[in-house]
mmCIF entry with sequence, helices, sheets and N, C-alpha, C, O atoms, coordinates in Angstrom:
data_MODEL
# 
_entry.id   MODEL 
# 
_entity.id                         1 
_entity.type                       polymer 
_entity.pdbx_number_of_molecules   1 
# 
_entity_poly.entity_id                      1 
_entity_poly.type                           'polypeptide(L)' 
_entity_poly.nstd_linkage                   no 
_entity_poly.nstd_monomer                   no 
_entity_poly.pdbx_seq_one_letter_code       
;(UNK)(UNK)(UNK)(UNK)(UNK)(UNK)(UNK)(UNK)(UNK)(UNK)(UNK)(UNK)(UNK)(UNK)(UNK)(UNK)
(UNK)(UNK)(UNK)(UNK)(UNK)(UNK)(UNK)(UNK)(UNK)(UNK)(UNK)(UNK)(UNK)(UNK)(UNK)(UNK)
(UNK)(UNK)(UNK)(UNK)(UNK)(UNK)(UNK)(UNK)(UNK)(UNK)(UNK)(UNK)
;
_entity_poly.pdbx_seq_one_letter_code_can   XXXXXXXXXXXXXXXXXXXXXXXXXXXXXXXXXXXXXXXXXXXX 
_entity_poly.pdbx_strand_id                 A 
# 
loop_
_entity_poly_seq.entity_id 
_entity_poly_seq.num 
_entity_poly_seq.mon_id 
_entity_poly_seq.hetero 
1 1  UNK n 
1 2  UNK n 
1 3  UNK n 
1 4  UNK n 
1 5  UNK n 
1 6  UNK n 
1 7  UNK n 
1 8  UNK n 
1 9  UNK n 
1 10 UNK n 
1 11 UNK n 
1 12 UNK n 
1 13 UNK n 
1 14 UNK n 
1 15 UNK n 
1 16 UNK n 
1 17 UNK n 
1 18 UNK n 
1 19 UNK n 
1 20 UNK n 
1 21 UNK n 
1 22 UNK n 
1 23 UNK n 
1 24 UNK n 
1 25 UNK n 
1 26 UNK n 
1 27 UNK n 
1 28 UNK n 
1 29 UNK n 
1 30 UNK n 
1 31 UNK n 
1 32 UNK n 
1 33 UNK n 
1 34 UNK n 
1 35 UNK n 
1 36 UNK n 
1 37 UNK n 
1 38 UNK n 
1 39 UNK n 
1 40 UNK n 
1 41 UNK n 
1 42 UNK n 
1 43 UNK n 
1 44 UNK n 
# 
_struct_asym.id          A 
_struct_asym.entity_id   1 
# 
loop_
_struct_conf.conf_type_id 
_struct_conf.id 
_struct_conf.pdbx_PDB_helix_id 
_struct_conf.beg_label_comp_id 
_struct_conf.beg_label_asym_id 
_struct_conf.beg_label_seq_id 
_struct_conf.pdbx_beg_PDB_ins_code 
_struct_conf.end_label_comp_id 
_struct_conf.end_label_asym_id 
_struct_conf.end_label_seq_id 
_struct_conf.pdbx_end_PDB_ins_code 
_struct_conf.beg_auth_comp_id 
_struct_conf.beg_auth_asym_id 
_struct_conf.beg_auth_seq_id 
_struct_conf.end_auth_comp_id 
_struct_conf.end_auth_asym_id 
_struct_conf.end_auth_seq_id 
_struct_conf.pdbx_PDB_helix_class 
_struct_conf.details 
_struct_conf.pdbx_PDB_helix_length 
HELX_P HELX_P1 AA1 UNK A 2  ? UNK A 8  ? UNK A 2  UNK A 8  1 ? 7 
HELX_P HELX_P2 AA2 UNK A 28 ? UNK A 30 ? UNK A 28 UNK A 30 5 ? 3 
HELX_P HELX_P3 AA3 UNK A 38 ? UNK A 43 ? UNK A 38 UNK A 43 1 ? 6 
# 
_struct_conf_type.id          HELX_P 
_struct_conf_type.criteria    ? 
_struct_conf_type.reference   ? 
# 
_struct_sheet.id               AA1 
_struct_sheet.type             ? 
_struct_sheet.number_strands   2 
_struct_sheet.details          ? 
# 
_struct_sheet_order.sheet_id     AA1 
_struct_sheet_order.range_id_1   1 
_struct_sheet_order.range_id_2   2 
_struct_sheet_order.offset       ? 
_struct_sheet_order.sense        anti-parallel 
# 
loop_
_struct_sheet_range.sheet_id 
_struct_sheet_range.id 
_struct_sheet_range.beg_label_comp_id 
_struct_sheet_range.beg_label_asym_id 
_struct_sheet_range.beg_label_seq_id 
_struct_sheet_range.pdbx_beg_PDB_ins_code 
_struct_sheet_range.end_label_comp_id 
_struct_sheet_range.end_label_asym_id 
_struct_sheet_range.end_label_seq_id 
_struct_sheet_range.pdbx_end_PDB_ins_code 
_struct_sheet_range.beg_auth_comp_id 
_struct_sheet_range.beg_auth_asym_id 
_struct_sheet_range.beg_auth_seq_id 
_struct_sheet_range.end_auth_comp_id 
_struct_sheet_range.end_auth_asym_id 
_struct_sheet_range.end_auth_seq_id 
AA1 1 UNK A 19 ? UNK A 22 ? UNK A 19 UNK A 22 
AA1 2 UNK A 32 ? UNK A 35 ? UNK A 32 UNK A 35 
# 
loop_
_atom_site.group_PDB 
_atom_site.id 
_atom_site.type_symbol 
_atom_site.label_atom_id 
_atom_site.label_alt_id 
_atom_site.label_comp_id 
_atom_site.label_asym_id 
_atom_site.label_entity_id 
_atom_site.label_seq_id 
_atom_site.pdbx_PDB_ins_code 
_atom_site.Cartn_x 
_atom_site.Cartn_y 
_atom_site.Cartn_z 
_atom_site.occupancy 
_atom_site.B_iso_or_equiv 
_atom_site.pdbx_formal_charge 
_atom_site.auth_seq_id 
_atom_site.auth_comp_id 
_atom_site.auth_asym_id 
_atom_site.auth_atom_id 
_atom_site.pdbx_PDB_model_num 
ATOM 1   N N  . UNK A 1 1  ? 103.480 48.739 62.125 1.00 0.00 ? 1  UNK A N  1 
ATOM 2   C CA . UNK A 1 1  ? 104.037 47.484 61.674 1.00 0.00 ? 1  UNK A CA 1 
ATOM 3   C C  . UNK A 1 1  ? 104.854 46.840 62.796 1.00 0.00 ? 1  UNK A C  1 
ATOM 4   O O  . UNK A 1 1  ? 104.741 45.639 63.043 1.00 0.00 ? 1  UNK A O  1 
ATOM 5   N N  . UNK A 1 2  ? 105.680 47.646 63.473 1.00 0.00 ? 2  UNK A N  1 
ATOM 6   C CA . UNK A 1 2  ? 106.507 47.090 64.552 1.00 0.00 ? 2  UNK A CA 1 
ATOM 7   C C  . UNK A 1 2  ? 105.658 46.439 65.637 1.00 0.00 ? 2  UNK A C  1 
ATOM 8   O O  . UNK A 1 2  ? 106.006 45.375 66.150 1.00 0.00 ? 2  UNK A O  1 
ATOM 9   N N  . UNK A 1 3  ? 104.558 47.072 65.982 1.00 0.00 ? 3  UNK A N  1 
ATOM 10  C CA . UNK A 1 3  ? 103.705 46.533 67.049 1.00 0.00 ? 3  UNK A CA 1 
ATOM 11  C C  . UNK A 1 3  ? 103.033 45.229 66.621 1.00 0.00 ? 3  UNK A C  1 
ATOM 12  O O  . UNK A 1 3  ? 102.864 44.324 67.437 1.00 0.00 ? 3  UNK A O  1 
ATOM 13  N N  . UNK A 1 4  ? 102.656 45.130 65.367 1.00 0.00 ? 4  UNK A N  1 
ATOM 14  C CA . UNK A 1 4  ? 102.037 43.902 64.858 1.00 0.00 ? 4  UNK A CA 1 
ATOM 15  C C  . UNK A 1 4  ? 103.037 42.751 64.915 1.00 0.00 ? 4  UNK A C  1 
ATOM 16  O O  . UNK A 1 4  ? 102.691 41.646 65.332 1.00 0.00 ? 4  UNK A O  1 
ATOM 17  N N  . UNK A 1 5  ? 104.261 43.004 64.501 1.00 0.00 ? 5  UNK A N  1 
ATOM 18  C CA . UNK A 1 5  ? 105.303 41.972 64.542 1.00 0.00 ? 5  UNK A CA 1 
ATOM 19  C C  . UNK A 1 5  ? 105.612 41.599 65.983 1.00 0.00 ? 5  UNK A C  1 
ATOM 20  O O  . UNK A 1 5  ? 105.719 40.417 66.308 1.00 0.00 ? 5  UNK A O  1 
ATOM 21  N N  . UNK A 1 6  ? 105.758 42.609 66.862 1.00 0.00 ? 6  UNK A N  1 
ATOM 22  C CA . UNK A 1 6  ? 106.009 42.344 68.289 1.00 0.00 ? 6  UNK A CA 1 
ATOM 23  C C  . UNK A 1 6  ? 104.922 41.430 68.855 1.00 0.00 ? 6  UNK A C  1 
ATOM 24  O O  . UNK A 1 6  ? 105.223 40.449 69.534 1.00 0.00 ? 6  UNK A O  1 
ATOM 25  N N  . UNK A 1 7  ? 103.666 41.752 68.575 1.00 0.00 ? 7  UNK A N  1 
ATOM 26  C CA . UNK A 1 7  ? 102.548 40.964 69.088 1.00 0.00 ? 7  UNK A CA 1 
ATOM 27  C C  . UNK A 1 7  ? 102.525 39.556 68.502 1.00 0.00 ? 7  UNK A C  1 
ATOM 28  O O  . UNK A 1 7  ? 102.171 38.604 69.199 1.00 0.00 ? 7  UNK A O  1 
ATOM 29  N N  . UNK A 1 8  ? 102.900 39.411 67.223 1.00 0.00 ? 8  UNK A N  1 
ATOM 30  C CA . UNK A 1 8  ? 102.925 38.102 66.589 1.00 0.00 ? 8  UNK A CA 1 
ATOM 31  C C  . UNK A 1 8  ? 103.933 37.175 67.261 1.00 0.00 ? 8  UNK A C  1 
ATOM 32  O O  . UNK A 1 8  ? 103.743 35.959 67.301 1.00 0.00 ? 8  UNK A O  1 
ATOM 33  N N  . UNK A 1 9  ? 105.017 37.767 67.793 1.00 0.00 ? 9  UNK A N  1 
ATOM 34  C CA . UNK A 1 9  ? 106.014 36.978 68.500 1.00 0.00 ? 9  UNK A CA 1 
ATOM 35  C C  . UNK A 1 9  ? 105.652 36.759 69.970 1.00 0.00 ? 9  UNK A C  1 
ATOM 36  O O  . UNK A 1 9  ? 106.376 36.072 70.691 1.00 0.00 ? 9  UNK A O  1 
ATOM 37  N N  . UNK A 1 10 ? 104.528 37.343 70.418 1.00 0.00 ? 10 UNK A N  1 
ATOM 38  C CA . UNK A 1 10 ? 104.091 37.166 71.795 1.00 0.00 ? 10 UNK A CA 1 
ATOM 39  C C  . UNK A 1 10 ? 104.834 38.045 72.788 1.00 0.00 ? 10 UNK A C  1 
ATOM 40  O O  . UNK A 1 10 ? 104.924 37.710 73.970 1.00 0.00 ? 10 UNK A O  1 
ATOM 41  N N  . UNK A 1 11 ? 105.365 39.166 72.319 1.00 0.00 ? 11 UNK A N  1 
ATOM 42  C CA . UNK A 1 11 ? 106.141 40.064 73.183 1.00 0.00 ? 11 UNK A CA 1 
ATOM 43  C C  . UNK A 1 11 ? 105.338 41.303 73.568 1.00 0.00 ? 11 UNK A C  1 
ATOM 44  O O  . UNK A 1 11 ? 105.889 42.404 73.604 1.00 0.00 ? 11 UNK A O  1 
ATOM 45  N N  . UNK A 1 12 ? 104.049 41.146 73.856 1.00 0.00 ? 12 UNK A N  1 
ATOM 46  C CA . UNK A 1 12 ? 103.198 42.286 74.152 1.00 0.00 ? 12 UNK A CA 1 
ATOM 47  C C  . UNK A 1 12 ? 103.717 43.127 75.317 1.00 0.00 ? 12 UNK A C  1 
ATOM 48  O O  . UNK A 1 12 ? 103.417 44.319 75.390 1.00 0.00 ? 12 UNK A O  1 
ATOM 49  N N  . UNK A 1 13 ? 104.479 42.541 76.214 1.00 0.00 ? 13 UNK A N  1 
ATOM 50  C CA . UNK A 1 13 ? 104.992 43.277 77.371 1.00 0.00 ? 13 UNK A CA 1 
ATOM 51  C C  . UNK A 1 13 ? 106.273 44.061 77.060 1.00 0.00 ? 13 UNK A C  1 
ATOM 52  O O  . UNK A 1 13 ? 106.780 44.771 77.928 1.00 0.00 ? 13 UNK A O  1 
ATOM 53  N N  . UNK A 1 14 ? 106.800 43.944 75.845 1.00 0.00 ? 14 UNK A N  1 
ATOM 54  C CA . UNK A 1 14 ? 108.024 44.646 75.461 1.00 0.00 ? 14 UNK A CA 1 
ATOM 55  C C  . UNK A 1 14 ? 107.697 46.053 74.973 1.00 0.00 ? 14 UNK A C  1 
ATOM 56  O O  . UNK A 1 14 ? 106.997 46.217 73.974 1.00 0.00 ? 14 UNK A O  1 
ATOM 57  N N  . UNK A 1 15 ? 108.201 47.072 75.677 1.00 0.00 ? 15 UNK A N  1 
ATOM 58  C CA . UNK A 1 15 ? 108.039 48.460 75.250 1.00 0.00 ? 15 UNK A CA 1 
ATOM 59  C C  . UNK A 1 15 ? 109.118 48.748 74.217 1.00 0.00 ? 15 UNK A C  1 
ATOM 60  O O  . UNK A 1 15 ? 110.307 48.723 74.536 1.00 0.00 ? 15 UNK A O  1 
ATOM 61  N N  . UNK A 1 16 ? 108.717 49.019 72.994 1.00 0.00 ? 16 UNK A N  1 
ATOM 62  C CA . UNK A 1 16 ? 109.683 49.241 71.926 1.00 0.00 ? 16 UNK A CA 1 
ATOM 63  C C  . UNK A 1 16 ? 110.384 50.591 72.043 1.00 0.00 ? 16 UNK A C  1 
ATOM 64  O O  . UNK A 1 16 ? 111.448 50.780 71.454 1.00 0.00 ? 16 UNK A O  1 
ATOM 65  N N  . UNK A 1 17 ? 109.818 51.515 72.778 1.00 0.00 ? 17 UNK A N  1 
ATOM 66  C CA . UNK A 1 17 ? 110.484 52.795 73.014 1.00 0.00 ? 17 UNK A CA 1 
ATOM 67  C C  . UNK A 1 17 ? 110.752 53.590 71.745 1.00 0.00 ? 17 UNK A C  1 
ATOM 68  O O  . UNK A 1 17 ? 111.823 54.177 71.589 1.00 0.00 ? 17 UNK A O  1 
ATOM 69  N N  . UNK A 1 18 ? 109.784 53.608 70.843 1.00 0.00 ? 18 UNK A N  1 
ATOM 70  C CA . UNK A 1 18 ? 109.958 54.357 69.597 1.00 0.00 ? 18 UNK A CA 1 
ATOM 71  C C  . UNK A 1 18 ? 110.321 55.812 69.872 1.00 0.00 ? 18 UNK A C  1 
ATOM 72  O O  . UNK A 1 18 ? 109.766 56.441 70.772 1.00 0.00 ? 18 UNK A O  1 
ATOM 73  N N  . UNK A 1 19 ? 111.237 56.327 69.102 1.00 0.00 ? 19 UNK A N  1 
ATOM 74  C CA . UNK A 1 19 ? 111.642 57.722 69.212 1.00 0.00 ? 19 UNK A CA 1 
ATOM 75  C C  . UNK A 1 19 ? 112.885 57.965 68.393 1.00 0.00 ? 19 UNK A C  1 
ATOM 76  O O  . UNK A 1 19 ? 113.360 57.083 67.678 1.00 0.00 ? 19 UNK A O  1 
ATOM 77  N N  . UNK A 1 20 ? 113.413 59.189 68.509 1.00 0.00 ? 20 UNK A N  1 
ATOM 78  C CA . UNK A 1 20 ? 114.651 59.534 67.807 1.00 0.00 ? 20 UNK A CA 1 
ATOM 79  C C  . UNK A 1 20 ? 115.817 59.122 68.693 1.00 0.00 ? 20 UNK A C  1 
ATOM 80  O O  . UNK A 1 20 ? 115.988 59.650 69.792 1.00 0.00 ? 20 UNK A O  1 
ATOM 81  N N  . UNK A 1 21 ? 116.612 58.185 68.216 1.00 0.00 ? 21 UNK A N  1 
ATOM 82  C CA . UNK A 1 21 ? 117.730 57.644 68.975 1.00 0.00 ? 21 UNK A CA 1 
ATOM 83  C C  . UNK A 1 21 ? 119.003 57.723 68.147 1.00 0.00 ? 21 UNK A C  1 
ATOM 84  O O  . UNK A 1 21 ? 118.980 57.611 66.922 1.00 0.00 ? 21 UNK A O  1 
ATOM 85  N N  . UNK A 1 22 ? 120.114 57.918 68.847 1.00 0.00 ? 22 UNK A N  1 
ATOM 86  C CA . UNK A 1 22 ? 121.409 57.883 68.176 1.00 0.00 ? 22 UNK A CA 1 
ATOM 87  C C  . UNK A 1 22 ? 121.817 56.433 67.987 1.00 0.00 ? 22 UNK A C  1 
ATOM 88  O O  . UNK A 1 22 ? 121.829 55.650 68.937 1.00 0.00 ? 22 UNK A O  1 
ATOM 89  N N  . UNK A 1 23 ? 122.150 56.085 66.760 1.00 0.00 ? 23 UNK A N  1 
ATOM 90  C CA . UNK A 1 23 ? 122.536 54.729 66.408 1.00 0.00 ? 23 UNK A CA 1 
ATOM 91  C C  . UNK A 1 23 ? 124.045 54.738 66.174 1.00 0.00 ? 23 UNK A C  1 
ATOM 92  O O  . UNK A 1 23 ? 124.524 55.310 65.195 1.00 0.00 ? 23 UNK A O  1 
ATOM 93  N N  . UNK A 1 24 ? 124.784 54.107 67.069 1.00 0.00 ? 24 UNK A N  1 
ATOM 94  C CA . UNK A 1 24 ? 126.253 54.184 67.088 1.00 0.00 ? 24 UNK A CA 1 
ATOM 95  C C  . UNK A 1 24 ? 126.942 53.642 65.841 1.00 0.00 ? 24 UNK A C  1 
ATOM 96  O O  . UNK A 1 24 ? 128.030 54.104 65.495 1.00 0.00 ? 24 UNK A O  1 
ATOM 97  N N  . UNK A 1 25 ? 126.339 52.679 65.163 1.00 0.00 ? 25 UNK A N  1 
ATOM 98  C CA . UNK A 1 25 ? 127.031 52.037 64.043 1.00 0.00 ? 25 UNK A CA 1 
ATOM 99  C C  . UNK A 1 25 ? 126.912 52.810 62.722 1.00 0.00 ? 25 UNK A C  1 
ATOM 100 O O  . UNK A 1 25 ? 127.464 52.387 61.706 1.00 0.00 ? 25 UNK A O  1 
ATOM 101 N N  . UNK A 1 26 ? 126.198 53.933 62.736 1.00 0.00 ? 26 UNK A N  1 
ATOM 102 C CA . UNK A 1 26 ? 126.083 54.759 61.531 1.00 0.00 ? 26 UNK A CA 1 
ATOM 103 C C  . UNK A 1 26 ? 127.179 55.819 61.510 1.00 0.00 ? 26 UNK A C  1 
ATOM 104 O O  . UNK A 1 26 ? 127.816 56.057 62.536 1.00 0.00 ? 26 UNK A O  1 
ATOM 105 N N  . UNK A 1 27 ? 127.413 56.457 60.370 1.00 0.00 ? 27 UNK A N  1 
ATOM 106 C CA . UNK A 1 27 ? 128.429 57.512 60.300 1.00 0.00 ? 27 UNK A CA 1 
ATOM 107 C C  . UNK A 1 27 ? 128.160 58.615 61.335 1.00 0.00 ? 27 UNK A C  1 
ATOM 108 O O  . UNK A 1 27 ? 127.008 58.936 61.624 1.00 0.00 ? 27 UNK A O  1 
ATOM 109 N N  . UNK A 1 28 ? 129.216 59.176 61.877 1.00 0.00 ? 28 UNK A N  1 
ATOM 110 C CA . UNK A 1 28 ? 129.113 60.135 62.979 1.00 0.00 ? 28 UNK A CA 1 
ATOM 111 C C  . UNK A 1 28 ? 128.184 61.311 62.684 1.00 0.00 ? 28 UNK A C  1 
ATOM 112 O O  . UNK A 1 28 ? 127.494 61.784 63.586 1.00 0.00 ? 28 UNK A O  1 
ATOM 113 N N  . UNK A 1 29 ? 128.152 61.780 61.471 1.00 0.00 ? 29 UNK A N  1 
ATOM 114 C CA . UNK A 1 29 ? 127.323 62.936 61.140 1.00 0.00 ? 29 UNK A CA 1 
ATOM 115 C C  . UNK A 1 29 ? 125.890 62.574 60.752 1.00 0.00 ? 29 UNK A C  1 
ATOM 116 O O  . UNK A 1 29 ? 125.127 63.450 60.345 1.00 0.00 ? 29 UNK A O  1 
ATOM 117 N N  . UNK A 1 30 ? 125.512 61.303 60.871 1.00 0.00 ? 30 UNK A N  1 
ATOM 118 C CA . UNK A 1 30 ? 124.180 60.865 60.434 1.00 0.00 ? 30 UNK A CA 1 
ATOM 119 C C  . UNK A 1 30 ? 123.659 59.728 61.314 1.00 0.00 ? 30 UNK A C  1 
ATOM 120 O O  . UNK A 1 30 ? 123.182 58.717 60.799 1.00 0.00 ? 30 UNK A O  1 
ATOM 121 N N  . UNK A 1 31 ? 123.745 59.887 62.618 1.00 0.00 ? 31 UNK A N  1 
ATOM 122 C CA . UNK A 1 31 ? 123.419 58.790 63.538 1.00 0.00 ? 31 UNK A CA 1 
ATOM 123 C C  . UNK A 1 31 ? 122.017 58.815 64.127 1.00 0.00 ? 31 UNK A C  1 
ATOM 124 O O  . UNK A 1 31 ? 121.594 57.820 64.716 1.00 0.00 ? 31 UNK A O  1 
ATOM 125 N N  . UNK A 1 32 ? 121.295 59.890 63.994 1.00 0.00 ? 32 UNK A N  1 
ATOM 126 C CA . UNK A 1 32 ? 119.987 59.976 64.630 1.00 0.00 ? 32 UNK A CA 1 
ATOM 127 C C  . UNK A 1 32 ? 118.919 59.419 63.694 1.00 0.00 ? 32 UNK A C  1 
ATOM 128 O O  . UNK A 1 32 ? 118.786 59.847 62.548 1.00 0.00 ? 32 UNK A O  1 
ATOM 129 N N  . UNK A 1 33 ? 118.169 58.463 64.210 1.00 0.00 ? 33 UNK A N  1 
ATOM 130 C CA . UNK A 1 33 ? 117.103 57.811 63.444 1.00 0.00 ? 33 UNK A CA 1 
ATOM 131 C C  . UNK A 1 33 ? 115.870 57.640 64.324 1.00 0.00 ? 33 UNK A C  1 
ATOM 132 O O  . UNK A 1 33 ? 115.988 57.546 65.545 1.00 0.00 ? 33 UNK A O  1 
ATOM 133 N N  . UNK A 1 34 ? 114.685 57.599 63.710 1.00 0.00 ? 34 UNK A N  1 
ATOM 134 C CA . UNK A 1 34 ? 113.465 57.233 64.415 1.00 0.00 ? 34 UNK A CA 1 
ATOM 135 C C  . UNK A 1 34 ? 113.414 55.715 64.390 1.00 0.00 ? 34 UNK A C  1 
ATOM 136 O O  . UNK A 1 34 ? 113.231 55.107 63.335 1.00 0.00 ? 34 UNK A O  1 
ATOM 137 N N  . UNK A 1 35 ? 113.579 55.109 65.557 1.00 0.00 ? 35 UNK A N  1 
ATOM 138 C CA . UNK A 1 35 ? 113.675 53.649 65.632 1.00 0.00 ? 35 UNK A CA 1 
ATOM 139 C C  . UNK A 1 35 ? 113.288 53.190 67.024 1.00 0.00 ? 35 UNK A C  1 
ATOM 140 O O  . UNK A 1 35 ? 112.853 53.998 67.844 1.00 0.00 ? 35 UNK A O  1 
ATOM 141 N N  . UNK A 1 36 ? 113.439 51.914 67.299 1.00 0.00 ? 36 UNK A N  1 
ATOM 142 C CA . UNK A 1 36 ? 113.175 51.400 68.642 1.00 0.00 ? 36 UNK A CA 1 
ATOM 143 C C  . UNK A 1 36 ? 114.371 51.721 69.540 1.00 0.00 ? 36 UNK A C  1 
ATOM 144 O O  . UNK A 1 36 ? 115.471 51.987 69.056 1.00 0.00 ? 36 UNK A O  1 
ATOM 145 N N  . UNK A 1 37 ? 114.140 51.691 70.835 1.00 0.00 ? 37 UNK A N  1 
ATOM 146 C CA . UNK A 1 37 ? 115.197 52.024 71.780 1.00 0.00 ? 37 UNK A CA 1 
ATOM 147 C C  . UNK A 1 37 ? 116.297 50.964 71.771 1.00 0.00 ? 37 UNK A C  1 
ATOM 148 O O  . UNK A 1 37 ? 116.093 49.844 71.301 1.00 0.00 ? 37 UNK A O  1 
ATOM 149 N N  . UNK A 1 38 ? 117.447 51.328 72.290 1.00 0.00 ? 38 UNK A N  1 
ATOM 150 C CA . UNK A 1 38 ? 118.583 50.386 72.376 1.00 0.00 ? 38 UNK A CA 1 
ATOM 151 C C  . UNK A 1 38 ? 118.234 49.209 73.281 1.00 0.00 ? 38 UNK A C  1 
ATOM 152 O O  . UNK A 1 38 ? 118.630 48.077 73.003 1.00 0.00 ? 38 UNK A O  1 
ATOM 153 N N  . UNK A 1 39 ? 117.501 49.463 74.354 1.00 0.00 ? 39 UNK A N  1 
ATOM 154 C CA . UNK A 1 39 ? 117.091 48.377 75.259 1.00 0.00 ? 39 UNK A CA 1 
ATOM 155 C C  . UNK A 1 39 ? 116.180 47.377 74.531 1.00 0.00 ? 39 UNK A C  1 
ATOM 156 O O  . UNK A 1 39 ? 116.342 46.168 74.692 1.00 0.00 ? 39 UNK A O  1 
ATOM 157 N N  . UNK A 1 40 ? 115.240 47.864 73.748 1.00 0.00 ? 40 UNK A N  1 
ATOM 158 C CA . UNK A 1 40 ? 114.367 46.979 72.974 1.00 0.00 ? 40 UNK A CA 1 
ATOM 159 C C  . UNK A 1 40 ? 115.157 46.243 71.899 1.00 0.00 ? 40 UNK A C  1 
ATOM 160 O O  . UNK A 1 40 ? 114.918 45.064 71.637 1.00 0.00 ? 40 UNK A O  1 
ATOM 161 N N  . UNK A 1 41 ? 116.098 46.947 71.283 1.00 0.00 ? 41 UNK A N  1 
ATOM 162 C CA . UNK A 1 41 ? 116.935 46.337 70.249 1.00 0.00 ? 41 UNK A CA 1 
ATOM 163 C C  . UNK A 1 41 ? 117.721 45.165 70.836 1.00 0.00 ? 41 UNK A C  1 
ATOM 164 O O  . UNK A 1 41 ? 117.882 44.141 70.171 1.00 0.00 ? 41 UNK A O  1 
ATOM 165 N N  . UNK A 1 42 ? 118.207 45.297 72.056 1.00 0.00 ? 42 UNK A N  1 
ATOM 166 C CA . UNK A 1 42 ? 118.983 44.226 72.699 1.00 0.00 ? 42 UNK A CA 1 
ATOM 167 C C  . UNK A 1 42 ? 118.121 42.980 72.923 1.00 0.00 ? 42 UNK A C  1 
ATOM 168 O O  . UNK A 1 42 ? 118.613 41.856 72.817 1.00 0.00 ? 42 UNK A O  1 
ATOM 169 N N  . UNK A 1 43 ? 116.850 43.177 73.230 1.00 0.00 ? 43 UNK A N  1 
ATOM 170 C CA . UNK A 1 43 ? 115.943 42.049 73.453 1.00 0.00 ? 43 UNK A CA 1 
ATOM 171 C C  . UNK A 1 43 ? 115.583 41.401 72.130 1.00 0.00 ? 43 UNK A C  1 
ATOM 172 O O  . UNK A 1 43 ? 115.561 40.175 72.018 1.00 0.00 ? 43 UNK A O  1 
ATOM 173 N N  . UNK A 1 44 ? 115.302 42.217 71.135 1.00 0.00 ? 44 UNK A N  1 
ATOM 174 C CA . UNK A 1 44 ? 114.900 41.714 69.816 1.00 0.00 ? 44 UNK A CA 1 
ATOM 175 C C  . UNK A 1 44 ? 116.082 41.046 69.156 1.00 0.00 ? 44 UNK A C  1 
ATOM 176 O O  . UNK A 1 44 ? 115.965 40.552 68.034 1.00 0.00 ? 44 UNK A O  1 
# 
């Protein structure tokens, strides 16, 4: 789904960097999520 949306916006050159990443804004004991990278999040 993420890739389809990325392509619809014309961002084919954006590497979403899917993986398990620590998300700082979540509670300290529950911060790891499978999501896009922080660098991709900043662009999006």
